C-alpha positions in Angstrom: 5.6 -21.7 37.8 3.8 -20.1 35.0 3.6 -16.9 36.8 7.0 -17.1 38.0 8.2 -17.7 34.2 5.6 -15.1 32.8 7.6 -12.4 35.3 11.0 -13.6 34.9 10.4 -13.2 30.7 8.9 -9.7 31.6 12.3 -8.4 33.8 14.5 -10.1 31.2 12.8 -7.9 28.4 12.9 -4.8 30.7 16.0 -4.9 31.8 18.7 -7.6 29.9 17.0 -7.8 26.8 19.8 -6.3 23.7 16.9 -4.0 23.3 16.5 -2.4 26.6 18.2 0.8 26.4 16.1 2.1 23.8 13.9 5.0 24.2 10.0 3.8 24.7 7.5 3.0 27.1 7.8 -0.1 29.5 4.5 -1.8 28.8 5.4 -1.8 25.2 8.8 -3.5 26.0 7.4 -5.5 27.9 4.7 -7.3 25.9 3.0 -6.3 22.3 -0.7 -6.3 23.8 -0.9 -2.8 23.5 0.8 -2.8 20.1 -2.0 -5.2 18.7 -5.1 -3.2 20.3 -4.3 -0.7 18.6 -3.8 -2.3 15.3 -7.2 -3.7 16.1 -8.6 -1.0 16.3 -6.8 0.5 13.1 -4.9 3.4 14.9 -1.0 2.2 14.9 0.2 5.2 13.2 -1.6 7.9 15.6 -0.3 6.1 18.6 2.8 5.5 17.6 3.6 9.0 16.0 2.9 10.0 19.7 5.3 8.1 20.9 8.2 9.6 18.4 7.3 12.8 19.7 8.2 12.2 23.3 11.0 9.5 22.7 12.7 10.7 19.2 13.4 9.4 16.1 13.7 5.6 17.7 11.3 3.6 19.9 10.9 0.4 20.7 7.2 -0.7 20.4 7.6 -4.1 20.7 9.7 -6.5 22.9 12.1 -7.1 19.6 10.5 -4.3 17.3 12.0 -0.6 16.8 10.1 2.2 15.0 12.2 4.9 12.9 11.1 8.3 12.0 14.6 9.8 10.7 16.0 9.9 6.8 19.1 7.9 7.7 17.0 4.8 8.4 15.2 4.8 5.1 18.8 4.9 3.6 19.8 2.4 6.0 17.0 0.0 5.7 15.1 0.5 2.6 17.9 0.8 -0.4 18.1 -0.5 -3.3 20.7 -3.1 -2.3 19.1 -3.8 1.4 19.8 -7.1 2.9 16.9 -6.1 5.2 14.0 -9.0 4.1 10.3 -8.7 5.1 9.5 -9.5 8.5 7.5 -12.4 9.4 4.2 -10.1 9.8 3.6 -10.6 6.1 3.4 -14.0 6.2 -0.4 -13.3 7.8 -1.3 -11.7 4.4 -0.1 -15.0 2.3 -2.6 -17.2 1.3 -2.4 -20.8 3.7 -0.6 -22.7 0.8 2.0 -20.7 0.7 3.0 -20.5 4.3 6.3 -23.0 4.7 10.0 -22.6 3.5 10.0 -25.4 1.0 7.0 -23.7 -0.6 7.6 -21.1 -3.7 5.6 -17.8 -3.1 5.2 -16.0 -5.7 3.0 -13.2 -4.0 4.8 -9.7 -4.2 3.6 -8.7 -1.3 4.4 -11.4 1.1 7.9 -13.1 -0.7 10.3 -13.0 1.5 13.5 -14.6 -0.7 14.8 -11.1 -2.6 16.4 -13.3 -5.5 12.5 -14.9 -6.0 11.0 -11.4 -5.6 13.9 -9.8 -8.6 13.0 -12.6 -10.8 9.4 -11.9 -10.5 9.4 -8.0 -10.8 11.8 -8.9 -13.8 9.0 -11.0 -15.6 6.6 -8.9 -15.0 8.6 -5.7 -15.3 7.0 -5.0 -19.1 3.5 -5.4 -17.9 3.4 -2.6 -15.2 5.8 0.0 -16.8 4.2 3.0 -18.1 4.4 1.6 -21.5 2.7 -1.7 -20.5 -0.2 0.5 -18.4 -0.4 2.8 -21.4 -1.7 0.4 -23.8 -5.4 -0.1 -21.2 -5.3 3.5 -21.3 -8.2 3.7 -23.5 -10.6 1.3 -21.6 -9.1 3.4 -18.0 -10.9 6.1 -19.9 -14.3 4.1 -20.5 -14.6 3.6 -17.1 -13.8 7.0 -15.8 -16.4 8.0 -18.2 -19.1 5.8 -17.0 -18.2 7.4 -13.3 -19.1 10.8 -14.4 -22.3 10.3 -16.7 -23.1 8.1 -13.6 -22.8 10.8 -11.3 -24.6 13.8 -13.4 -27.6 11.5 -12.9 -27.5 12.4 -8.9 -28.0 16.0 -9.2 -26.9 18.0 -6.4 -27.4 15.1 -3.5 -25.1 14.2 -1.2 -22.7 10.9 -1.8 -20.2 9.6 0.2 -17.3 10.1 -1.1 -14.9 7.1 0.0 -17.8 4.9 -0.7 -18.3 6.5 -4.4 -14.9 6.2 -5.2 -14.0 3.1 -4.0 -17.2 2.0 -6.7 -14.9 3.5 -9.5 -11.8 1.9 -8.3 -13.1 -1.6 -7.9 -14.9 -1.4 -11.4 -11.6 0.3 -12.7 -9.5 -2.4 -11.6 -11.8 -5.1 -12.8 -11.9 -3.9 -16.2 -8.0 -3.1 -16.7 -7.4 -6.5 -15.3 -10.0 -9.0 -16.3 -11.6 -7.7 -18.5 -15.1 -7.5 -16.2 -17.5 -5.0 -15.3 -18.7 -5.6 -11.2 -21.0 -2.7 -12.2 -20.4 -1.1 -8.9 -20.4 2.5 -10.6 -23.9 1.6 -11.9 -25.5 0.1 -9.0 -24.3 2.7 -6.3 -22.9 0.6 -4.4 -19.4 -2.1 -4.1 -21.9 -5.1 -2.5 -20.1 -4.9 1.0 -16.6 -5.4 -0.5 -15.3 -2.2 1.4 -16.6 -3.4 4.7 -15.0 -7.0 4.2 -11.5 -5.2 3.2 -11.8 -3.4 6.5 -12.0 -6.4 8.3 -9.8 -8.5 6.3 -6.7 -6.2 6.7 -7.4 -5.7 10.7 -7.2 -8.8 11.0 -3.7 -9.8 9.1 -2.6 -6.2 10.7 -3.1 -7.8 14.2 -2.1 -11.2 13.7 0.9 -10.8 12.0 2.3 -9.7 15.2 2.0 -13.2 16.1 3.5 -15.1 13.3 3.9 -18.2 15.3 0.3 -18.1 15.6 -0.3 -17.4 12.5 1.8 -20.3 11.3 0.1 -22.8 14.5 -3.9 -22.2 13.3 -2.8 -22.6 9.4 -0.6 -26.0 10.0 -4.0 -27.9 12.4 -7.2 -29.2 11.4 -9.2 -27.0 14.0 -11.9 -24.8 11.8 -13.1 -24.0 15.2 -9.8 -21.9 16.4 -9.4 -20.1 13.3 -13.3 -19.5 13.4 -12.5 -17.9 17.0 -9.9 -15.5 16.0 -12.0 -14.5 13.2 -14.7 -13.5 15.4 -12.4 -11.8 17.6 -11.8 -9.7 14.8 -15.1 -9.4 13.0 -14.0 -11.4 10.0 -16.2 -14.2 8.9 -13.7 -15.4 6.7 -10.3 -13.9 5.8 -8.5 -15.7 3.5 -10.2 -15.5 0.4 -10.4 -12.1 -1.1 -14.2 -10.5 -0.6 -14.5 -9.6 -4.4 -17.4 -12.7 -5.5 -15.5 -15.4 -8.0 -12.1 -13.2 -8.8 -10.4 -16.5 -8.8 -12.2 -18.1 -11.5 -11.6 -15.3 -13.2 -8.3 -14.9 -13.4 -7.7 -18.3 -14.5 -6.0 -18.3 -17.8 -8.3 -21.1 -19.0 -11.7 -18.2 -18.6 -9.5 -15.5 -20.3 -11.9 -14.9 -22.8 -10.2 -11.9 -24.3 -6.9 -13.3 -25.6 -6.1 -12.5 -29.3 -8.5 -9.5 -29.1 -6.5 -6.3 -29.5 -9.2 -3.7 -28.3 -9.9 -6.2 -25.2 -5.8 -7.3 -24.4 -5.9 -6.9 -20.3 -3.1 -7.3 -17.9 -4.2 -11.3 -17.0 -3.8 -11.5 -20.9 -0.3 -9.7 -20.5 0.5 -11.8 -17.9 -0.7 -14.8 -19.6 2.2 -14.2 -22.1 4.7 -13.9 -20.1 3.7 -17.2 -18.5 3.8 -18.6 -22.5 7.1 -17.2 -23.0 8.7 -18.7 -19.8 6.3 -21.3 -18.1 9.1 -22.5 -16.2 9.5 -19.3 -14.5 6.3 -18.4 -14.3 4.0 -21.0 -14.1 0.1 -20.8 -14.5 -0.8 -20.5 -10.7 1.5 -17.4 -10.6 -0.9 -15.3 -13.1 -3.8 -16.0 -10.6 -1.6 -14.7 -7.8 -0.4 -11.3 -9.5 -4.2 -11.0 -10.9 -5.6 -10.8 -7.2 -2.4 -9.2 -6.1 -3.9 -5.8 -8.5 -7.1 -6.2 -6.1 -5.9 -7.2 -3.0 -2.9 -4.6 -2.4 -4.3 -1.9 -4.8 -8.1 -2.2 -4.0 -8.2 0.1 -0.7 -4.8 1.7 -1.2 -5.8 3.6 -4.1 -9.2 4.1 -2.7 -7.6 5.7 0.6 -4.9 7.6 -1.9 -7.4 8.9 -4.4 -10.6 10.4 -1.7 -7.3 11.9 0.0 -6.3 13.9 -2.9 -9.9 14.8 -3.8 -10.7 15.7 -0.1 -7.6 18.0 0.1 -7.2 19.6 -3.1 -11.5 20.4 -3.1 -11.7 22.0 0.3 -8.5 24.3 -0.4 -10.7 27.2 -3.0 -7.2 28.6 -4.1 -5.5 25.2 -5.0 -8.5 23.8 -6.8 -8.7 27.1 -8.7 -5.2 26.9 -9.7 -5.8 23.2 -10.8 -8.4 23.8 -12.8 -6.9 26.5 -14.8 -3.9 24.4 -15.1 -6.0 22.0 -17.3 -8.1 24.4 -18.9 -4.3 25.9 -20.8 -3.5 21.8 -21.1 -6.8 21.2 -22.8 -5.7 24.3 -25.3 -2.4 23.3 -25.5 -3.2 19.8 -26.4 -6.5 20.6 -28.6 -8.0 18.4 -26.8 -11.7 19.3 -26.4 -13.6 20.9 -23.4 -15.2 18.1 -21.7 -12.8 14.7 -22.4 -10.4 12.8 -21.7 -6.9 13.9 -21.4 -3.5 11.5 -21.8 -1.6 10.2 -18.5 1.4 11.4 -20.1 0.0 14.6 -20.9 -1.3 14.9 -17.1 1.8 13.5 -15.6 3.6 16.9 -17.1 1.1 19.3 -15.1 3.2 20.5 -12.5 1.0 21.7 -10.4 -1.3 18.7 -10.3 1.5 16.5 -9.8 2.3 18.7 -6.9 -0.7 18.2 -5.1 -0.9 14.7 -6.0 2.4 14.3 -3.9 1.7 16.5 -1.4 -2.1 15.2 -0.2 -0.4 11.5 -0.6 2.5 12.6 2.0 -0.2 13.8 4.2 -2.2 11.2 4.2 -0.9 8.7 3.0 -2.6 4.9 2.4 -0.4 2.9 4.7 -0.8 3.8 8.3 1.8 0.7 9.7 5.5 0.0 10.3 6.5 -1.2 6.5 8.4 -4.1 8.6 11.7 -5.3 7.9 14.1 -7.8 10.1 18.1 -6.3 10.8 20.4 -9.0 8.8 23.2 -11.1 9.8 26.4 -8.9 9.2 29.7 -11.1 10.5 31.7 -7.9 10.0 30.1 -5.5 11.7 31.3 -5.0 15.4 30.2 -6.4 17.3 28.9 -9.0 15.4 25.6 -9.5 13.8 24.6 -5.9 14.5 23.8 -2.7 12.6 23.9 0.3 14.1 20.9 2.9 13.1 20.8 6.2 14.5 23.1 6.0 16.7 22.0 2.6 18.6 23.3 -0.9 18.0 20.7 -3.1 16.8 21.0 -7.1 17.0 20.0 -8.9 13.9 16.7 -10.7 14.0 15.1 -7.3 15.4 12.2 -6.3 13.5 12.5 -2.6 12.5 10.5 -0.1 10.4 8.8 2.9 9.1 5.4 4.0 9.1 5.1 6.4 6.1 2.1 8.5 8.3 4.9 9.2 10.9 7.6 9.9 8.6 5.8 12.5 6.6 5.2 14.5 9.5 9.1 14.9 9.6 9.8 18.5 9.6 13.6 17.9 9.1 12.9 16.6 5.4 9.8 18.0 4.3 9.9 21.6 5.7 7.9 23.7 8.2 3.9 22.8 9.2 4.2 19.0 7.4 1.1 18.2 8.8 -0.4 20.6 6.3 -1.5 20.4 2.5 0.6 23.0 0.9 1.5 21.8 -2.7 4.0 24.9 -2.7 5.8 22.6 -0.8 6.6 21.2 -4.1 6.6 23.2 -6.7 8.7 26.4 -4.3 11.3 23.8 -3.5 14.6 24.0 -5.5 15.9 20.5 -7.6 17.8 19.0 -5.3 15.1 19.7 -1.8 12.3 17.9 -4.3 14.7 14.9 -5.0 15.1 14.6 -1.2 11.6 14.9 -0.1 10.5 12.1 -2.9 13.3 10.0 -1.9 11.7 10.1 1.5 8.2 9.5 0.5 6.9 6.0 1.2 3.4 6.0 -0.3 4.7 3.0 -2.7 7.3 1.4 -0.1 10.6 1.5 0.4 13.0 1.4 -2.8 14.0 -2.2 -2.1 10.2 -3.8 -2.4 8.7 -0.4 -4.5 5.2 -1.3 -5.2 5.6 -3.0 -8.3 1.2 -1.1 -9.2 2.5 2.0 -8.8 2.5 3.2 -12.2 -1.5 1.4 -12.7 -2.4 3.0 -9.2 -1.3 6.7 -10.8 -3.0 5.6 -14.0 -6.1 5.1 -12.2 -6.2 8.4 -10.1 -4.8 10.9 -12.5 -7.6 9.6 -14.7 -10.4 10.1 -12.6 -8.6 13.5 -11.3 -8.9 15.4 -14.4 -12.3 14.3 -15.5 -13.4 14.7 -11.8 -12.5 18.8 -11.4 -13.3 19.3 -15.2 -16.6 18.2 -14.6 -17.7 19.0 -11.4 -18.1 21.4 -8.4 -17.5 19.8 -5.5 -19.1 20.6 -2.1 -17.3 18.6 0.7 
């Protein structure tokens, strides 16, 4: 009976399912196994991009999931007032205690209730605004200086750029968030956190495709099932974030910096939010948000910053122009030849900013679909459907856009979209720039834009300015 049931399910998915007429390979329409395999291997962006080349802007990549690569889909799925909520995939990234409809989960990455999400964004908005991050800029400068001084001791020896920058990112986030120094810059290694993080993200990325199984393994008291699943993904324990002791550091009781102006950190700011409105922002949410700085930030910032350095340093004319712009900015502002430039001043340098946008477009940190669920629409025709790119899609269908694929769309970004060309931005009209920026998804869609965007930009730009000022890079 089981083989007959499986055969019947496959036939239904291929020929009678509401998505049966959507273009895509039959194998992916029948099962998630091939899709999950590429998530496990860490290359779904490459596999799905090839499918879009073959089938167009809409591809069925799983029995109940569609991938889009069009500007229309961006407007429909991710607009500010969109009713599309995050897909069940995100449940895999949530802390185990937050799984369940009766639990209020205030993790901004995994929160699915839009009202709760918006409330939290309003509460922490000032903390993560440019002005809120700017008050920590002097401490960021100190961490950048540590990185520069350590790098100078290396002489002309080669280093693994990605690992070296990762040491900086972790120390920078720890200093800015917790007033804590992990010392990874001085040690020259990150304590294995990069490897652990990669394993953890592959685990989440793969297992999240099977949300029912995620709920199952979290509710049953059988540790061996979790162990078996983790071994398949080469991850000993995916639930605690790998950074040692971060959880205890984020306890408000352990924050020794309260009341010391020169040592104020993001944790202190979140404690202040809690003290002002304890009913809306309980103590446990301070820990969640502090950890989100690391969990959602350290790897994506590292990938983005490494990509920016790589793109600029491997294009000598671009590097020369960036350095000239920095020299002119120093002269104009009276800043000494070697030293920090304020973030707000660096943000006004058009060519540097064009390089940052272009590098993050070509090499986005997120290589998976930002999955959403088509909402009920009783007034649609037919009822409970949405129409995207001319296809009628039933509510409950998972839809999404992979930033890597969208950023390669020549209809949006012009000729040779896979090439790093900063002049794509400096030579564009204001209208063209606005259009391209509207379709950049490095920090997510408009409806769920990453709240840590300003923090990430500070961490990256502060480093870029000093790095290109101080060193000749041979990559």
